[in-house]
C-alpha positions in Angstrom: -5.3 89.9 51.9 -8.5 87.5 50.9 -10.7 86.4 53.5 -13.4 83.5 53.5 -16.7 84.5 55.3 -18.1 81.1 56.6 -21.1 80.6 56.1 -21.9 83.1 54.3 -19.4 82.1 51.6 -18.5 85.6 50.8 -15.3 86.9 50.0 -14.0 90.7 50.5 -10.9 92.2 50.5 -10.1 94.8 53.4 -7.4 96.1 56.0 -10.0 95.1 59.0 -11.1 92.3 60.8 -14.1 91.4 60.2 -16.9 90.6 62.8 -18.2 86.7 63.0 -21.2 85.1 64.7 -19.5 81.6 65.8 -22.5 80.6 67.4 -24.6 80.5 64.5 -22.3 78.7 62.6 -21.6 75.8 64.7 -25.4 75.4 65.3 -26.0 75.5 61.3 -23.1 72.8 61.0 -24.6 70.5 63.5 -27.6 70.4 62.0 -25.9 69.4 58.6 -24.3 66.7 60.3 -27.5 65.1 61.8 -28.6 64.5 58.5 -25.6 62.3 57.2 -25.3 60.1 60.5 -26.6 56.6 58.7 -29.2 55.3 56.1 -32.7 53.4 56.1 -32.6 49.7 56.0 -33.9 50.0 52.6 -31.5 52.0 51.2 -28.9 49.4 53.0 -30.9 46.1 51.5 -30.9 47.8 47.7 -27.0 48.8 48.0 -26.4 44.7 49.6 -28.2 43.1 46.5 -26.2 45.4 44.1 -23.4 44.6 45.2 -24.0 40.6 45.1 -25.2 41.3 41.0 -21.8 42.8 40.7 -19.7 40.3 42.2 -21.3 37.4 40.7 -21.0 38.3 37.0 -17.8 39.5 37.8 -16.9 36.0 39.3 -18.7 34.3 36.5 -16.9 36.4 34.0 -14.0 35.5 35.7 -14.4 31.5 35.3 -15.6 31.8 31.8 -12.2 33.3 30.7 -10.0 30.8 33.0 -12.0 28.3 31.5 -11.7 29.3 27.7 -8.5 30.1 27.7 -7.0 26.8 27.5 -9.6 26.0 25.1 -8.4 28.8 22.4 -5.0 27.7 23.3 -5.7 24.7 21.8 -7.7 25.5 19.0 -4.8 27.9 18.5 -1.9 25.1 18.9 -3.7 23.2 17.0 -4.1 25.4 13.8 -0.6 26.5 14.1 -0.2 22.7 14.0 -2.4 22.3 11.4 -0.7 25.5 9.2 2.7 23.9 9.8 2.0 20.5 8.2 0.1 22.1 5.5 3.2 24.2 4.7 6.0 21.3 4.5 4.2 18.0 3.5 2.4 19.1 0.4 5.5 19.9 -1.3 7.1 16.8 -0.7 4.1 15.0 -1.9 4.4 16.9 -5.1 7.9 15.8 -5.6 8.1 12.4 -4.1 8.5 8.9 -6.3 8.3 6.9 -3.5 6.7 6.1 -0.1 8.4 4.3 3.1 6.8 3.7 6.3 9.2 1.7 8.0 10.6 3.1 11.3 13.9 2.1 10.9 14.2 4.1 7.9 16.9 6.5 7.6 16.9 9.5 5.1 20.5 9.2 4.6 21.2 5.5 5.0 24.6 4.9 7.8 26.6 7.7 6.5 24.4 10.5 7.9 26.4 14.1 8.5 26.7 14.9 12.8 23.6 17.1 12.6 20.8 15.1 10.7 18.2 14.1 13.3 18.2 10.6 13.0 16.6 9.4 16.3 12.6 8.4 16.8 10.7 6.8 14.5 10.1 7.3 10.7 6.7 7.8 10.5 6.9 8.5 6.7 9.7 8.7 4.5 9.0 10.5 0.7 12.0 10.2 -1.7 12.5 11.5 -5.6 15.2 12.2 -7.7 16.1 15.7 -9.7 18.5 16.5 -11.8 20.4 19.7 -12.8 23.4 20.8 -15.5 26.5 20.5 -13.8 30.5 21.4 -15.3 30.6 17.9 -16.8 27.1 16.6 -17.7 24.0 16.2 -15.3 23.7 16.0 -12.1 21.6 13.6 -10.1 20.6 14.8 -6.5 18.7 12.0 -4.3 16.0 13.7 -2.0 15.0 11.7 1.2 12.7 13.4 3.5 11.7 11.7 6.6 9.1 12.9 8.8 10.0 11.6 12.4 8.6 11.1 15.8 11.2 12.1 18.1 11.4 12.7 21.7 13.5 15.8 22.9 13.8 15.6 26.8 10.1 15.5 28.2 8.7 16.7 24.5 7.8 14.6 21.4 7.9 16.0 18.4 7.4 15.5 14.6 10.7 16.8 13.0 11.4 17.0 8.9 14.5 15.6 8.5 15.4 16.6 4.2 18.5 15.0 3.4 20.3 15.5 -0.3 23.0 13.7 -2.0 24.2 14.8 -5.5 25.7 11.9 -8.0 26.3 9.7 -5.0 28.4 11.9 -2.7 28.5 13.0 0.9 24.5 13.4 2.2 24.1 17.2 3.6 20.3 16.9 5.8 18.3 20.0 7.5 16.0 19.5 10.1 13.1 21.0 11.3 10.4 21.0 13.9 7.4 20.4 12.0 4.7 19.8 15.2 5.9 20.1 18.7 4.0 18.4 21.6 2.6 15.5 20.2 1.0 12.7 22.6 3.4 10.4 24.1 3.4 6.5 24.0 0.8 5.4 26.2 1.4 2.9 29.2 0.7 0.3 27.6 2.8 0.3 24.7 6.8 0.0 24.8 8.1 2.6 22.6 11.4 1.4 21.0 12.9 4.1 18.6 13.7 3.1 15.0 11.5 -0.4 15.9 7.9 1.2 16.9 5.5 2.9 14.8 3.9 6.0 16.9 0.4 5.0 15.7 -1.2 6.5 18.4 -0.2 9.6 16.6 0.8 9.0 13.3 -1.3 6.1 11.3 -0.2 5.1 7.7 -2.8 2.8 5.5 -4.0 2.3 1.9 -6.1 5.8 1.2 -10.0 4.6 1.1 -11.9 5.2 -1.8 -13.8 8.4 -2.4 -17.5 7.7 -1.4 -19.9 8.7 -4.6 -21.6 11.5 -2.7 -18.7 13.6 -2.1 -18.5 16.7 -3.8 -14.9 16.7 -4.5 -14.6 13.0 -5.8 -13.6 14.0 -9.2 -10.0 15.9 -7.2 -9.4 12.1 -5.4 -8.0 9.6 -7.2 -6.9 7.7 -4.5 -5.2 4.0 -6.3 -1.7 2.9 -5.2 -1.8 5.6 -2.3 -0.9 5.8 1.4 -2.9 7.9 4.1 -1.5 9.7 6.7 -3.3 10.2 9.9 -1.3 12.6 12.8 -3.1 12.7 15.8 -2.9 16.5 17.6 -3.6 17.2 21.1 -3.4 21.3 21.1 -3.8 21.0 25.4 -7.6 22.1 25.3 -10.5 20.4 27.3 -12.4 18.4 24.7 -11.7 16.9 21.3 -12.2 19.4 18.2 -14.3 22.6 19.3 -12.3 22.2 23.0 -9.3 22.6 21.5 -8.0 19.2 22.4 -7.0 15.7 20.1 -7.9 16.8 16.4 -6.9 14.7 13.4 -5.2 16.1 10.6 -5.6 13.8 7.9 -3.3 13.7 4.8 -2.6 11.0 1.6 0.6 10.3 -0.2 2.4 8.2 -2.7 0.4 8.8 -6.1 -2.6 10.0 -4.8 -4.1 13.6 -6.2 -6.0 14.3 -3.1 -5.5 14.6 0.5 -7.6 16.5 3.0 -7.0 18.5 6.6 -10.2 19.7 8.5 -9.5 21.5 12.1 -12.5 21.0 13.2 -11.7 23.2 16.3 -11.8 26.8 14.6 -14.7 28.0 13.3 -14.7 29.5 9.9 -11.2 27.6 9.1 -11.6 26.1 5.5 -10.5 22.8 4.7 -7.2 22.3 3.1 -6.5 19.7 0.7 -3.0 19.3 0.5 -2.6 18.2 -3.7 0.3 15.8 -4.5 -1.3 16.5 -8.5 -1.1 13.8 -11.1 0.9 16.3 -12.9 4.2 16.2 -12.1 7.3 14.1 -12.7 9.4 12.3 -14.9 8.1 11.5 -18.5 9.8 9.7 -21.3 8.1 9.9 -25.2 9.9 7.2 -27.8 9.5 8.1 -31.6 9.6 5.5 -34.8 10.8 8.3 -37.3 11.8 5.0 -39.8 11.5 4.8 -43.2 8.4 3.2 -43.2 6.6 6.9 -41.2 7.4 8.3 -44.7 4.8 10.7 -46.2 3.3 10.6 -42.4 6.4 12.4 -41.0 4.5 15.3 -40.7 1.6 13.8 -38.8 4.3 12.1 -36.4 5.7 15.8 -35.6 2.8 17.9 -35.4 0.8 15.2 -33.1 4.8 15.4 -30.9 4.8 18.8 -30.6 1.0 19.6 -29.8 2.2 17.1 -26.6 4.5 19.0 -25.6 2.5 22.1 -25.8 0.0 19.9 -23.5 2.6 20.1 -20.9 4.1 23.2 -21.2 4.3 25.3 -18.0 3.6 21.9 -15.9 6.1 20.7 -13.5 6.9 17.7 -15.9 10.3 17.2 -17.0 10.4 15.4 -20.8 12.8 12.9 -22.5 12.6 12.0 -26.2 14.3 9.3 -27.7 13.6 8.7 -31.5 14.9 5.8 -33.4 15.0 4.1 -36.8 18.0 1.4 -37.2 19.6 3.3 -34.2 18.2 5.7 -31.2 19.5 8.9 -29.9 18.3 11.2 -27.3 16.9 14.2 -28.4 19.4 17.4 -27.1 21.8 14.7 -25.1 24.0 16.2 -22.8 25.7 13.9 -23.2 23.4 10.9 -22.5 20.3 11.8 -21.0 18.4 15.0 -21.7 15.1 15.9 -19.7 13.3 19.4 -21.1 12.1 21.1 -18.2 8.5 22.0 -19.3 8.1 24.9 -16.5 11.0 26.4 -18.5 10.0 28.4 -21.7 13.4 28.1 -23.4 13.5 24.0 -23.1 9.6 24.0 -24.7 11.0 25.8 -27.7 13.6 23.7 -28.1 12.5 21.0 -27.5 9.7 21.5 -30.1 12.2 22.6 -32.7 14.0 19.1 -32.1 11.0 17.6 -32.9 10.5 19.5 -35.4 13.5 18.4 -37.3 13.4 14.6 -37.1 13.1 13.0 -40.7 11.8 9.5 -41.5 14.6 6.5 -42.5 16.4 3.5 -41.6 15.3 0.1 -40.2 13.0 -0.2 -37.0 15.5 -0.9 -33.7 13.4 -0.8 -31.1 16.0 -2.9 -28.6 18.3 0.6 -29.3 15.2 3.1 -28.4 14.8 1.3 -25.3 18.5 1.1 -24.3 18.9 4.8 -24.6 15.8 5.7 -22.9 16.6 3.5 -19.8 20.3 2.3 -19.5 23.7 3.9 -19.4 26.6 3.8 -21.4 28.4 1.0 -19.4 25.2 -1.0 -20.1 23.9 0.1 -16.1 20.1 0.9 -15.7 20.2 4.6 -15.3 19.9 6.1 -12.0 16.8 8.3 -12.9 13.9 6.5 -14.6 11.1 8.6 -15.8 8.0 7.3 -14.3 6.0 6.7 -17.7 6.7 6.0 -21.2 5.1 7.2 -24.4 6.4 4.6 -26.9 5.1 5.2 -30.6 5.8 3.0 -33.7 4.0 2.2 -37.0 5.9 -1.4 -37.6 7.2 -4.8 -35.9 11.1 -4.8 -34.6 13.5 -5.1 -37.6 16.9 -4.6 -36.3 18.4 -5.0 -33.2 21.6 -3.9 -31.4 24.2 -6.7 -32.4 23.0 -5.0 -36.0 23.3 -1.7 -35.3 23.7 0.4 -31.7 24.4 4.7 -31.0 25.8 3.1 -27.8 29.3 2.1 -26.9 28.2 -0.8 -24.7 28.0 -4.3 -25.5 24.6 -5.5 -26.1 22.8 -7.0 -23.1 22.1 -10.8 -23.6 18.6 -12.4 -23.3 18.9 -15.4 -20.4 18.1 -17.8 -24.2 20.5 -17.6 -26.9 19.1 -16.2 -29.6 19.6 -19.0 -32.2 17.3 -20.8 -34.0 14.9 -18.2 -34.9 14.0 -17.1 -39.0 13.6 -13.7 -39.6 10.9 -12.8 -41.9 12.2 -9.5 -43.2 9.7 -7.3 -41.8 9.8 -9.2 -38.7 12.6 -10.0 -36.9 12.1 -12.2 -33.5 15.4 -12.1 -32.0 14.7 -7.8 -32.1 11.6 -8.6 -30.2 12.9 -10.5 -27.9 16.1 -8.4 -27.1 13.7 -5.3 -26.2 11.5 -7.3 -24.4 14.8 -8.3 -22.2 15.5 -4.8 -21.8 12.2 -3.7 -21.1 12.0 -6.7 -18.5 14.9 -5.1 -16.1 12.3 -1.8 -15.5 8.9 -3.4 -15.6 7.3 -2.9 -12.8 9.0 0.8 -11.9 8.2 2.3 -15.3 4.8 2.6 -16.6 4.8 2.1 -20.4 2.0 3.1 -22.4 2.3 2.1 -26.4 0.7 3.3 -29.6 0.9 1.2 -32.3 -0.7 3.6 -36.1 -1.3 2.7 -39.6 -0.9 -1.0 -41.1 1.0 -2.4 -38.2 -2.3 -1.8 -36.2 -4.7 -4.5 -37.8 -1.3 -6.8 -39.1 -0.2 -9.8 -38.1 3.3 -11.2 -37.1 5.2 -15.1 -37.0 5.7 -14.9 -33.9 8.1 -17.7 -33.3 9.1 -19.2 -29.7 11.2 -22.1 -28.0 10.2 -25.1 -26.7 12.9 -27.6 -25.4 16.3 -26.9 -25.4 19.2 -29.1 -26.6 23.0 -29.0 -27.6 24.8 -31.3 -30.5 27.0 -33.9 -29.3 30.2 -34.2 -31.5 32.0 -37.4 -33.1 34.4 -38.6 -35.4 34.8 -41.8 -36.8 37.5 -44.6 -37.1 37.5 -48.6 -36.9 40.0 -51.1 -35.2 42.5 -53.5 -36.4 44.6 -56.1 -35.0 46.9 -58.8 -36.3 48.2 -62.3 -35.3 52.3 -61.0 -34.7 54.2 -58.1 -35.9 55.4 -59.9 -39.1 51.5 -60.4 -40.1 49.3 -57.7 -41.9 46.5 -55.7 -40.2 43.0 -56.6 -40.4 40.1 -55.3 -39.6 38.3 -55.8 -36.3 35.4 -55.4 -34.0 34.9 -54.2 -30.6 35.6 -57.8 -29.0 38.8 -58.9 -30.9 40.3 -55.7 -30.7 40.2 -56.0 -26.8 41.2 -59.5 -26.7 44.2 -58.9 -28.8 47.8 -57.6 -26.9 48.3 -54.1 -27.0 51.4 -54.4 -29.5 48.9 -56.0 -31.9 45.7 -54.0 -31.8 45.6 -50.4 -33.1 42.8 -47.4 -33.7 42.8 -46.2 -37.4 40.7 -43.0 -38.3 40.0 -43.7 -41.7 37.1 -45.5 -43.6 35.3 -47.4 -43.0 33.6 -46.0 -39.7 32.3 -48.6 -37.6 33.3 -46.6 -34.6 32.8 -43.4 -32.7 34.3 -41.2 -29.9 33.4 -37.6 -28.5 35.4 -34.3 -30.3 34.9 -30.6 -29.6 32.6 -28.4 -32.2 36.2 -27.4 -33.5 37.9 -30.5 -34.1 34.6 -31.7 -35.7 34.6 -28.8 -38.3 37.8 -29.6 -39.3 36.9 -33.7 -40.5 35.5 -34.8 -43.5 31.9 -35.3 -43.2 32.5 -38.9 -44.0 34.5 -38.8 -40.7 32.0 -37.2 -38.3 28.3 -36.9 -37.2 26.6 -34.7 -34.7 23.6 -35.8 -32.6 21.2 -33.9 -30.7 21.0 -34.0 -26.5 17.9 -32.7 -25.1 20.3 -31.9 -21.8 22.2 -28.5 -20.8 24.0 -27.0 -21.5 21.3 -25.6 -24.1 23.0 -24.0 -27.4 19.9 -24.6 -29.6 16.1 -24.8 -29.5 12.9 -26.5 -30.9 10.9 -23.1 -32.4 7.0 -23.2 -33.0 5.7 -20.4 -35.0 1.9 -19.0 -35.0 0.6 -16.0 -36.4 -0.7 -13.3 -33.9 -2.0 -10.0 -33.9 0.1 -6.8 -33.7 -1.9 -5.8 -30.8 -0.5 -8.8 -28.9 3.0 -8.0 -30.2 3.4 -4.9 -29.1 1.3 -5.6 -25.6 3.6 -8.0 -24.9 6.4 -5.0 -24.6 4.3 -2.5 -22.9 2.5 -4.5 -20.2 3.8 -7.7 -20.5 1.0 -9.5 -21.4 -1.2 -10.4 -24.7 -4.2 -7.7 -24.0 -2.9 -4.7 -22.0 -5.6 -2.2 -21.3 -6.9 -1.1 -25.0 -8.1 2.4 -24.8 -11.9 2.5 -25.3 -13.0 5.3 -27.7 -16.6 6.2 -27.1 -18.0 9.1 -30.0 -14.4 9.9 -30.7 -13.0 10.5 -27.1 -11.5 8.4 -25.1 -13.6 7.1 -22.4 -10.4 4.9 -20.1 -7.5 7.4 -21.1 -6.4 7.5 -17.0 -5.8 3.6 -17.4 -5.2 2.3 -21.1 -1.6 1.1 -22.1 -2.4 0.4 -25.6 -4.0 2.4 -28.5 -3.9 0.9 -31.9 -4.6 3.4 -34.5 -5.5 2.3 -38.2 -6.3 5.3 -39.1 -2.9 8.5 -38.9 -5.3 11.0 -38.5 -6.4 9.3 -35.0 -2.7 9.7 -33.9 -2.9 13.3 -32.5 -6.0 12.5 -30.5 -4.5 9.5 -29.1 -1.6 11.7 -28.0 -3.6 14.4 -26.5 -6.0 12.0 -24.7 -2.4 10.4 -22.8 -1.2 14.4 -22.1 -4.8 15.1 -20.8 -5.1 12.0 -18.5 -1.2 13.7 -16.9 -2.2 17.5 -16.8 -6.4 17.6 -18.0 -8.3 20.0 -15.8 -5.1 21.4 -13.8 -3.8 24.5 -13.0 0.0 25.5 -12.2 1.0 28.4 -10.4 4.4 29.3 -10.3 5.7 32.4 -8.3 8.4 34.9 -10.1 10.5 38.0 -8.8 12.4 39.1 -12.0 11.6 36.1 -13.9 13.3 34.2 -11.4 11.8 31.7 -8.9 10.7 33.9 -5.9 12.8 32.9 -2.4 9.6 33.4 -0.7 7.4 31.0 0.4 3.9 31.6 -1.5 0.8 29.2 -0.2 -2.0 29.5 -2.3 -6.1 28.5 -2.3 -8.6 27.8 -4.4 -11.3 30.1 -3.0 -14.3 30.3 -5.0 -15.3 28.8 -8.6 -18.3 29.4 -11.1 -19.6 26.6 -13.4 -20.2 26.9 -17.1 -24.0 28.1 -16.2 -22.3 31.1 -14.3 -23.5 29.7 -11.2 -21.4 29.7 -8.3 -20.5 26.2 -7.3 -17.7 26.4 -4.2 -14.3 26.1 -3.8 -12.2 23.1 -3.0 -9.8 24.9 -0.2 -6.9 23.4 -1.7 -3.9 24.9 -1.5 -0.4 24.8 -2.5 2.6 25.8 -2.1 5.8 27.0 -4.0 9.0 28.4 -3.0 13.0 28.5 -4.6 13.1 25.0 -3.9 9.2 23.5 -5.2 9.0 26.0 -7.9 5.1 25.2 -8.7 2.1 23.9 -7.1 -0.7 22.4 -9.2 -4.8 22.1 -8.5 -6.5 19.3 -9.7 -10.0 20.1 -10.6 -12.7 18.0 -10.9 -14.9 19.1 -14.5 -18.0 16.7 -14.3 -19.3 18.3 -17.7 -16.2 18.0 -19.3 -16.6 21.9 -20.2 -15.1 24.6 -18.6 -15.3 26.4 -14.8 -14.0 29.8 -13.9 -11.4 29.5 -10.5 -10.0 31.6 -8.0 -6.7 31.4 -6.9 -5.0 33.7 -3.8 -2.6 34.2 -2.1 -2.9 33.1 2.0 -0.9 33.6 4.8 -0.4 37.1 3.1 1.4 38.0 6.9 4.4 36.7 6.3 4.4 38.5 2.8 4.4 42.4 3.9 6.6 44.0 1.4 5.6 42.1 -1.1 3.2 43.3 -4.1 1.8 41.7 -7.2 3.1 42.9 -10.6 1.2 40.9 -12.6 -0.8 37.5 -13.1 0.2 35.6 -16.4 -1.5 32.6 -17.7 -1.6 30.3 -20.8 -2.2 27.3 -22.1 0.8 26.1 -24.3 1.8 28.6 -26.4 -1.9 30.8 -26.3 -2.2 33.4 -23.8 -5.4 33.0 -21.3 -7.5 36.1 -20.3 -7.6 37.1 -16.4 -8.4 39.2 -13.7 -7.1 40.4 -11.2 -8.5 39.5 -7.4 -7.1 42.2 -4.8 -6.6 41.3 -1.6 -7.8 43.8 1.0 -5.5 44.9 3.6 -2.3 44.4 1.1 -0.4 45.1 -2.4 -1.2 41.7 -3.4 -3.4 39.8 -5.5 -5.4 36.3 -6.6 -6.5 35.7 -10.2 -9.5 34.5 -11.5 -9.1 32.1 -14.5 -10.9 29.9 -17.0 -9.6 26.0 -16.5 -11.1 23.7 -19.3 -11.4 19.3 -18.5 -9.1 19.1 -21.8 -6.3 21.3 -21.0 -3.5 22.0 -18.5 -3.5 25.9 -17.7 -0.3 27.6 -16.4 -0.1 30.9 -14.2 3.1 33.0 -13.6 2.3 35.6 -10.5 5.0 38.1 -10.9 6.2 40.0 -8.2 8.2 42.6 -6.7 8.8 44.5 -3.4 6.2 47.0 -2.7 
């Protein structure tokens, strides 16, 4: 066995019992206990002080932690709200044609499906139409997206209600909660859903002009826009960095740039939600009448370059060509908008333009009818945002003489009578074309281009003054006699009235000294001596007095495109158009100016832009990608910062477009990267391919740490639209 000897700690293995001195061991133990009976006063004081410091630090740390918890949570709430708004609204803005701020507006009218959220008040409703191929032709889909302030239980939410109706059919709607826990109505406001605008959480106003000192001024073109300011309370102690009340500002309805600045989170970039000026539907009307002659090659090359400028951008183009009659290129069956994001559509449109031949007269009326009206003569449900109208001559034909449409001519208010054609200019042809344009004026912006001799010529403009009609009469005379056996004699009115009925008569023969009204038809059958007509200046107006004056052809085309005598003439400075973004009238005496004018019009739409698409196996990706402008290098090789602008692509919205301000007129190298990559796990970048029209633009990949995705660095010039495709695959 093993035994331990107390006091010595020695262990022995023995079969005999050891001898132990227990008295000495007890005395040693007592001495040890005496030394541990207490501490000195100094030791006690030090201990108390140290404990106080530790406890105080712990309490302070807990207090700070508790106080910052709601602020931190508030900042996260605000950041989440900003991200959610930034995910949905930019894409809606990129497609919207109209903006509605009436609190009672409904995205599906009065025929909403049961699932649609139609309660609360409309904050802003964005609407547009889209075209798609259907089994029997083009299907037009109306899309309305209403952002609504809705109460759900005790909570107030911002709900996105997106509704679609194809060819006027039943509405289908989807609801998405964009922001939760919005502010409740203040105590001094009685909120009535559908009547009261929730101005305490959202205000809609005209977008203010951008200050000259704003470094992003080149991105902001705030004309005809609305500004949406959302107030989000994250629940923190104070506004801004305290995680409390923060404002998110977005512009809508035609503006190119709005800014969201999440002040509450340090280091968070500003998000510029863009509705790029590059996008929408565009119409082109091309004169290929016989007077074009040998210049037809110039016209074809210029229009094809115009198409190339839009290749890879979110534009759709419809082209109408006209001579004595008009047709739509590639019509199927009545209209055909080519998708500039689709390379096959671009190639098909270029080929169709290449087949144009100069021949025939100049029928402006039929050209505008094909662009704006359907076969029944009604205005088309989908109209282009802008129309470029090119001609080299005055109108000489109208739809009463020739047309490619089965519908009857649409008559102007005043019948086109008493006008005399000059052969090379026909006033009735102009008036009929102008009457059609009046039906869409204000909804469609028209840009006119007059080329060649037409640009410097004059026309005999004819105008109506007084209206009148003819009063038609036939002649006769009176005869009377003494009795039944007497002869008849010529009588005047008095003798006729005094004679008995049997002794007086009316004779419709010469001499004609009495007159009575007759119809025009009866008048036409009478001999000339037995009839007469007089001009009566009263309704109904069947004829008009006409005056004639010679006016410049610039006024003729301005009256079509702008409805006035001047329009906004293009201003050329050293061969460059200084006001292409606003000009609507280009008068070009030299045919060599034609291509430059078309280029200026195209660049006013899409110059200095970069359009991004996300594709998987050649088709739009099912995943939503958010791209951010993260860096810029100017033409001098110096970093010039980034706008922080973001755009989104998805299955529904195939592309997003960045607008860049390039004040030097040269170029910049920009870096675009996917953001929010945490939602894109399992995806990898295959390639970035960028083009300008048909030409490939060199690129540099920018890897994103921790992912298999990459951004792109590419050059963008002020006078071009760059198109990039981000090809992805599962990693």
